[in-house]
C-alpha positions as CSV (number, residue, x, y, z in Angstrom):
1,M,56.2,-7.3,12.8
2,S,53.0,-5.2,12.3
3,L,51.3,-3.5,9.4
4,T,52.2,0.2,8.9
5,F,50.7,2.9,6.6
6,A,54.1,3.0,4.8
7,D,53.5,-0.7,3.8
8,I,50.1,0.3,2.3
9,L,51.6,3.2,0.4
10,A,54.3,0.9,-1.0
11,A,51.5,-1.5,-2.0
12,R,49.8,1.2,-3.9
13,E,53.0,1.6,-6.0
14,T,53.1,-2.1,-6.6
15,I,49.6,-2.4,-7.9
16,A,49.5,0.8,-9.9
17,G,48.5,0.0,-13.5
18,Q,48.1,-3.7,-12.6
19,V,44.8,-3.5,-10.6
20,M,41.9,-1.3,-11.4
21,R,41.2,1.7,-9.4
22,T,37.5,1.1,-9.0
23,P,34.8,3.8,-8.8
24,M,33.5,5.2,-5.5
25,L,30.0,6.4,-6.1
26,P,27.0,7.8,-4.2
27,A,24.1,5.4,-3.8
28,P,20.9,7.5,-3.4
29,P,18.5,4.4,-3.3
30,L,20.5,2.8,-0.5
31,S,20.7,6.2,1.3
32,A,16.9,6.5,1.1
33,I,16.4,3.0,2.6
34,T,19.0,3.3,5.4
35,G,18.7,6.9,6.3
36,A,22.4,7.4,5.9
37,E,24.4,9.0,3.1
38,V,25.9,6.0,1.4
39,F,28.8,5.7,-0.9
40,V,29.8,2.4,-2.5
41,K,33.3,1.3,-3.6
42,Y,32.7,-1.1,-6.5
43,E,35.4,-3.7,-6.1
44,N,33.2,-6.2,-7.9
45,L,34.4,-4.5,-11.1
46,Q,37.9,-5.9,-10.8
47,V,38.9,-8.4,-13.5
48,T,38.1,-11.3,-11.1
49,N,35.2,-9.4,-9.7
50,S,36.7,-9.1,-6.2
51,F,39.1,-7.0,-4.1
52,K,41.4,-10.0,-3.6
53,E,43.6,-9.0,-6.6
54,R,45.2,-6.2,-4.6
55,G,46.6,-8.4,-1.8
56,A,47.4,-11.3,-4.0
57,L,49.5,-9.2,-6.4
58,V,51.4,-7.5,-3.6
59,K,52.3,-10.9,-2.1
60,L,53.3,-12.4,-5.4
61,A,55.4,-9.4,-6.4
62,S,57.4,-9.7,-3.2
63,L,58.6,-13.3,-4.0
64,S,62.2,-14.0,-4.9
65,A,63.3,-15.7,-8.1
66,D,63.7,-19.0,-6.3
67,E,60.2,-18.7,-4.7
68,R,58.6,-18.0,-8.0
69,R,60.3,-21.0,-9.5
70,R,59.0,-23.3,-6.7
71,G,55.4,-22.0,-7.2
72,V,52.7,-21.0,-4.8
73,I,49.9,-22.7,-2.9
74,A,46.7,-21.1,-1.6
75,M,43.4,-22.1,-0.1
76,S,40.2,-20.1,-0.8
77,A,36.4,-20.2,-1.2
78,G,36.9,-18.6,-4.6
79,N,37.9,-14.9,-4.7
80,H,41.4,-15.2,-3.4
81,A,41.8,-18.3,-5.6
82,Q,40.9,-16.4,-8.7
83,A,43.2,-13.5,-7.7
84,V,46.2,-15.7,-7.1
85,A,45.5,-17.7,-10.2
86,L,45.3,-14.6,-12.4
87,H,48.3,-12.7,-11.2
88,A,50.5,-15.9,-10.8
89,S,49.7,-16.6,-14.5
90,R,50.7,-13.0,-15.4
91,L,54.0,-13.3,-13.5
92,G,54.8,-16.8,-14.8
93,I,54.4,-18.5,-11.3
94,P,52.9,-22.0,-11.1
95,A,49.9,-22.0,-8.8
96,T,47.9,-24.7,-7.0
97,I,44.6,-23.7,-5.3
98,V,42.7,-25.8,-2.7
99,M,39.0,-24.9,-2.6
100,P,36.2,-26.4,-0.4
101,E,34.0,-28.8,-2.2
102,T,31.1,-26.5,-1.4
103,T,32.5,-23.6,-3.4
104,P,30.1,-22.3,-6.0
105,F,30.8,-23.7,-9.4
106,V,31.2,-20.3,-11.0
107,K,34.2,-19.6,-8.7
108,V,35.8,-23.0,-9.4
109,A,35.5,-22.6,-13.1
110,A,36.8,-19.0,-13.1
111,T,39.9,-20.1,-11.1
112,R,40.7,-22.9,-13.5
113,S,40.2,-20.5,-16.4
114,H,43.2,-18.4,-15.1
115,G,45.5,-21.4,-15.4
116,A,45.8,-22.7,-11.8
117,T,45.6,-26.3,-10.7
118,V,42.5,-26.6,-8.6
119,V,42.1,-29.2,-5.8
120,L,38.6,-29.6,-4.2
121,D,38.8,-30.8,-0.6
122,G,36.7,-30.5,2.5
123,E,33.4,-28.8,3.4
124,T,34.9,-25.7,4.9
125,L,37.9,-23.3,4.6
126,S,39.5,-24.9,7.6
127,E,39.4,-28.3,6.0
128,A,40.7,-26.9,2.7
129,Q,43.5,-25.2,4.6
130,A,44.6,-28.5,6.1
131,R,44.9,-30.0,2.6
132,A,46.7,-27.0,1.3
133,E,49.2,-27.1,4.1
134,A,49.9,-30.8,3.3
135,I,50.5,-30.0,-0.3
136,Q,52.7,-27.0,0.6
137,A,54.9,-29.2,2.8
138,A,55.2,-32.0,0.2
139,E,56.0,-29.8,-2.8
140,D,57.9,-27.0,-1.0
141,R,55.6,-24.3,-2.4
142,V,55.3,-20.8,-1.1
143,W,52.2,-20.2,1.0
144,V,49.9,-17.3,-0.1
145,H,47.5,-17.0,2.7
146,P,44.2,-15.3,2.0
147,Y,44.3,-12.9,5.0
148,D,47.0,-13.7,7.6
149,D,49.9,-12.1,5.7
150,L,51.2,-8.5,6.0
151,H,51.7,-8.2,2.2
152,V,48.2,-9.3,1.6
153,M,46.8,-6.9,4.3
154,A,48.8,-4.0,2.8
155,G,47.4,-4.7,-0.6
156,Q,43.8,-4.7,0.7
157,G,44.4,-1.5,2.6
158,T,44.8,0.4,-0.7
159,I,41.0,0.4,-1.0
160,A,40.5,2.8,1.9
161,C,43.2,5.1,0.5
162,E,41.2,5.4,-2.7
163,M,37.9,5.8,-0.9
164,L,39.1,8.7,1.2
165,E,40.7,10.4,-1.8
166,D,37.3,10.3,-3.5
167,V,35.1,11.1,-0.4
168,P,37.5,12.6,2.2
169,D,34.8,13.3,4.9
170,L,33.4,9.8,5.4
171,D,32.2,9.3,9.0
172,I,32.1,5.5,8.9
173,L,33.8,2.7,6.9
174,V,32.0,-0.6,7.0
175,V,34.1,-3.6,6.1
176,P,33.3,-7.3,5.8
177,I,35.3,-9.7,8.1
178,G,36.4,-13.2,7.3
179,G,39.8,-13.8,8.7
180,G,40.4,-10.1,9.0
181,G,42.8,-9.2,6.2
182,L,40.4,-6.8,4.4
183,I,39.4,-4.9,7.5
184,G,42.9,-5.0,9.0
185,G,44.5,-3.3,6.0
186,N,41.7,-0.8,5.5
187,A,41.5,0.1,9.2
188,V,45.2,1.0,9.3
189,A,44.9,3.0,6.1
190,A,41.6,4.8,7.1
191,K,42.9,5.8,10.5
192,A,46.1,7.1,9.1
193,V,44.4,9.2,6.5
194,R,41.4,10.3,8.7
195,P,42.0,9.6,12.4
196,G,38.4,10.4,13.4
197,I,36.8,7.9,11.1
198,E,34.9,5.0,12.7
199,V,35.7,1.5,11.3
200,I,32.9,-1.0,11.7
201,G,33.3,-4.7,10.8
202,V,30.6,-7.1,9.8
203,E,30.5,-10.9,10.0
204,A,27.9,-13.5,9.0
205,A,26.0,-14.3,12.2
206,L,26.7,-18.0,11.6
207,Y,30.5,-17.3,11.6
208,P,31.2,-14.9,14.5
209,S,34.9,-15.8,14.8
210,M,36.2,-12.3,15.1
211,W,33.3,-11.4,17.5
212,N,34.3,-14.4,19.7
213,A,38.0,-13.4,19.7
214,L,37.2,-9.8,20.6
215,H,34.6,-10.5,23.2
216,N,36.1,-13.7,24.6
217,E,32.9,-15.6,23.8
218,T,32.2,-19.0,22.3
219,R,29.2,-18.4,20.1
220,P,28.6,-21.4,17.8
221,I,30.4,-21.2,14.4
222,G,29.2,-23.0,11.3
223,G,26.3,-23.7,9.0
224,P,25.4,-22.9,5.4
225,T,25.7,-19.2,4.8
226,L,25.2,-17.0,1.7
227,A,28.4,-15.3,2.7
228,E,30.7,-18.2,2.1
229,G,33.6,-15.8,1.3
230,I,33.7,-14.7,4.9
231,A,32.8,-18.1,6.5
232,V,36.0,-18.4,8.5
233,K,36.3,-20.2,11.8
234,I,39.7,-18.9,12.9
235,V,40.8,-15.3,12.5
236,G,44.3,-14.4,11.6
237,K,47.1,-14.0,14.1
238,A,48.4,-10.9,12.3
239,T,44.9,-9.4,11.8
240,L,43.4,-9.7,15.3
241,P,45.7,-7.1,17.0
242,V,44.9,-4.6,14.2
243,V,41.2,-5.1,14.6
244,R,41.4,-4.8,18.4
245,E,43.2,-1.5,18.0
246,H,41.4,0.2,15.1
247,V,37.8,-1.3,14.8
248,S,35.2,0.1,17.1
249,A,32.5,-2.6,16.7
250,V,31.5,-5.7,14.8
251,V,28.0,-6.3,13.6
252,L,26.6,-9.8,13.1
253,A,24.4,-10.0,10.0
254,S,21.7,-12.6,9.7
255,E,21.1,-14.6,6.6
256,S,17.9,-12.6,5.8
257,D,19.9,-9.4,6.1
258,L,22.5,-10.8,3.7
259,E,19.8,-11.9,1.3
260,R,18.1,-8.5,1.4
261,A,21.4,-6.7,0.8
262,V,22.3,-8.8,-2.2
263,N,18.8,-8.2,-3.6
264,L,19.1,-4.4,-3.0
265,Y,22.4,-4.2,-4.8
266,L,20.8,-5.9,-7.8
267,T,17.4,-4.2,-7.9
268,R,18.3,-0.7,-6.6
269,Q,22.0,-0.3,-7.6
270,K,21.8,-2.6,-10.7
271,T,25.1,-4.3,-9.7
272,M,26.0,-7.9,-8.7
273,A,27.1,-8.6,-5.1
274,E,27.8,-12.0,-3.6
275,G,26.8,-12.5,0.1
276,A,30.2,-11.5,1.5
277,G,30.3,-8.5,-0.9
278,A,27.0,-7.3,0.4
279,A,27.8,-7.8,4.1
280,G,28.5,-4.1,4.7
281,L,25.0,-3.2,3.5
282,A,23.6,-6.1,5.5
283,A,25.2,-4.5,8.7
284,M,23.3,-1.3,7.9
285,L,20.1,-3.2,7.6
286,A,20.7,-5.1,10.8
287,E,21.5,-2.1,13.0
288,P,20.1,1.0,11.1
289,E,20.4,3.4,14.1
290,R,24.1,3.0,14.2
291,F,24.5,4.5,10.8
292,R,21.5,6.9,10.4
293,G,22.3,10.4,9.5
294,R,26.0,9.7,8.9
295,K,28.2,9.5,5.8
296,V,29.0,5.8,5.2
297,G,31.4,4.1,2.9
298,L,30.7,0.5,1.9
299,I,33.1,-1.8,0.2
300,L,31.2,-4.0,-2.3
301,C,34.1,-6.4,-2.1
302,G,32.9,-9.2,-4.5
303,G,30.3,-10.0,-7.1
304,N,30.9,-13.7,-7.8
305,I,27.5,-15.2,-6.9
306,D,26.0,-18.3,-8.4
307,P,23.2,-17.3,-10.8
308,R,20.9,-20.0,-9.4
309,I,21.4,-18.7,-5.9
310,L,20.8,-15.1,-7.1
311,A,17.5,-16.1,-8.8
312,S,16.4,-17.8,-5.6
313,I,17.2,-14.7,-3.5
314,M,15.1,-12.5,-5.8
315,V,12.1,-14.8,-5.6
316,R,12.5,-15.0,-1.8
317,E,12.6,-11.2,-1.5
318,L,9.5,-10.9,-3.6
319,E,7.8,-13.3,-1.1
320,R,9.1,-11.2,1.9
321,E,7.6,-8.1,0.3
322,S,4.3,-9.9,-0.3
323,R,4.6,-9.4,-4.1
324,I,4.6,-13.2,-4.6
325,A,2.6,-15.3,-2.3
326,S,1.1,-18.8,-2.2
327,I,-2.5,-19.3,-1.0
328,R,-4.4,-22.5,-0.3
329,V,-8.1,-22.6,-1.3
330,T,-10.5,-25.3,-0.2
331,I,-12.9,-26.1,-3.1
332,H,-15.5,-28.6,-4.2
333,D,-13.9,-31.1,-6.6
334,R,-16.1,-30.6,-9.6
335,P,-15.8,-29.2,-13.1
336,G,-15.5,-25.4,-13.5
337,V,-14.4,-24.6,-9.9
338,L,-10.8,-24.1,-10.9
339,G,-11.8,-21.8,-13.7
340,H,-14.0,-19.8,-11.3
341,V,-11.1,-19.3,-8.9
342,A,-8.7,-18.3,-11.7
343,A,-11.2,-15.9,-13.2
344,L,-11.8,-14.3,-9.8
345,I,-8.1,-13.8,-9.2
346,G,-7.6,-12.5,-12.7
347,R,-10.4,-9.9,-12.3
348,L,-8.7,-8.6,-9.1
349,G,-5.5,-7.9,-11.1
350,A,-3.2,-10.7,-9.8
351,N,-1.1,-13.0,-12.0
352,I,-1.2,-16.8,-11.4
353,L,2.3,-18.3,-11.5
354,A,1.5,-21.9,-10.4
355,V,-1.4,-24.2,-9.5
356,E,-1.3,-27.5,-7.6
357,H,-4.2,-29.8,-6.6
358,R,-3.9,-31.5,-3.2
359,R,-6.6,-34.2,-3.4
360,Y,-5.0,-37.1,-1.5
361,F,-4.5,-35.7,2.0
362,L,-6.5,-36.9,4.9
363,D,-7.5,-33.4,6.0
364,T,-9.3,-32.9,2.7
365,P,-12.9,-34.2,2.3
366,A,-13.4,-37.1,-0.1
367,K,-15.5,-34.9,-2.4
368,G,-13.3,-31.8,-2.0
369,T,-9.7,-30.7,-2.8
370,K,-7.3,-28.1,-1.8
371,L,-5.8,-25.8,-4.4
372,D,-2.4,-24.3,-3.9
373,V,-2.1,-21.2,-6.0
374,T,1.0,-19.0,-6.3
375,V,0.2,-15.5,-7.3
376,E,2.0,-12.3,-8.2
377,V,0.4,-9.3,-6.5
378,R,1.1,-5.6,-6.0
379,D,1.6,-5.8,-2.2
380,G,0.2,-7.2,1.0
381,A,-3.0,-5.2,0.8
382,H,-3.7,-6.6,-2.6
383,L,-3.2,-10.1,-1.3
384,H,-5.7,-9.6,1.5
385,E,-8.2,-8.2,-1.0
386,I,-7.9,-11.5,-3.0
387,L,-8.2,-13.6,0.2
388,A,-11.3,-11.7,1.2
389,A,-12.9,-12.0,-2.2
390,L,-12.4,-15.8,-2.3
391,E,-13.9,-16.1,1.2
392,A,-16.9,-14.1,0.1
393,E,-17.5,-16.6,-2.7
394,G,-17.5,-19.5,-0.3
395,L,-13.9,-20.5,-1.0
396,P,-12.0,-20.4,2.2
397,A,-8.4,-19.4,1.6
398,V,-5.3,-18.9,3.6
399,R,-1.8,-17.8,2.9
400,I,0.8,-20.5,3.0
401,E,3.8,-19.5,5.0
402,T,7.0,-20.3,3.1
403,A,10.7,-20.3,3.9
404,G,11.0,-17.0,2.1
405,Q,8.5,-15.3,4.4
406,L,9.9,-16.8,7.5
407,G,13.6,-16.0,6.9
């Protein structure tokens, strides 16, 4: 069997009144940055802050009375888990969810809050899937796959229907790829409604599973990624043929592209995006020429990001933009020198965030010390002004290259 547009239209009837029709809005700040005319579909505004509710509800609604009694089992890095837990609870269906041990705590807590039994197992989705399959066999539960299921794909495809009703003349639809359920459903819907539209997929560069399948390559797969929601090693059997037929290209987004996209959604669009949710924008940052001058629809597919990770991203982006920087100053170790350095930096209009003495390193003279100062500045030119002023005062200073700058 294969997914049809009729399946997606039926899915729209199933979710009507049960899943939010999220807004599709123009994004002038992102348009200015990318050179395209950008519209964003805010699936992060769903109850569980993710698009996954659509496919989960369509699948659960398709179950027989006996299947509902037996209960369901799913594996997920978080968003599918929450969606299955929420709608299973609404429908009175027992649910067990297996999640990787690396899943952000915010997603684990949210899944439990919807009444599901949560089992943490494995480092990756593949390892979690093995545990889920074992539980499914032992307890005779119904499998609710996060992507490799026609009901799930049909539910996800309802997004493109709404997008093209709101903005009928989109040139490009950019869709994140994990196992392929989201892009599969939306590619079928988009091509049915607007045959000339171009559908572009995006994967985290560390997890090029669909890229490998499409190009018959064996690029390495694995590693810690900000986009854990699409960190999938094996694409779906049902999704791959759909992607082959309807998707014109797959873009691989680096971790720095993903970080920048998350930060842009927060600082420019004033909305929360997790790494996978921001992947469409990351693709535009990675290959701007592909999108420039065209009308682009992005699916902000999830907003469940750990606040600690989000805070780290914001600081790292400030470093990349040279608005926060660390400098190392070589000084004489005597009273008053630290005050002199601080006063000089203050007069030049910078804000000191942190100071650390480095007295006990062998590259430091016995009567000297190195001072690491983290400062908040206007931009790179302001930073160079400070470095030059310190040098002029006989205080050699260099910028310390950090992980944020190198990413």
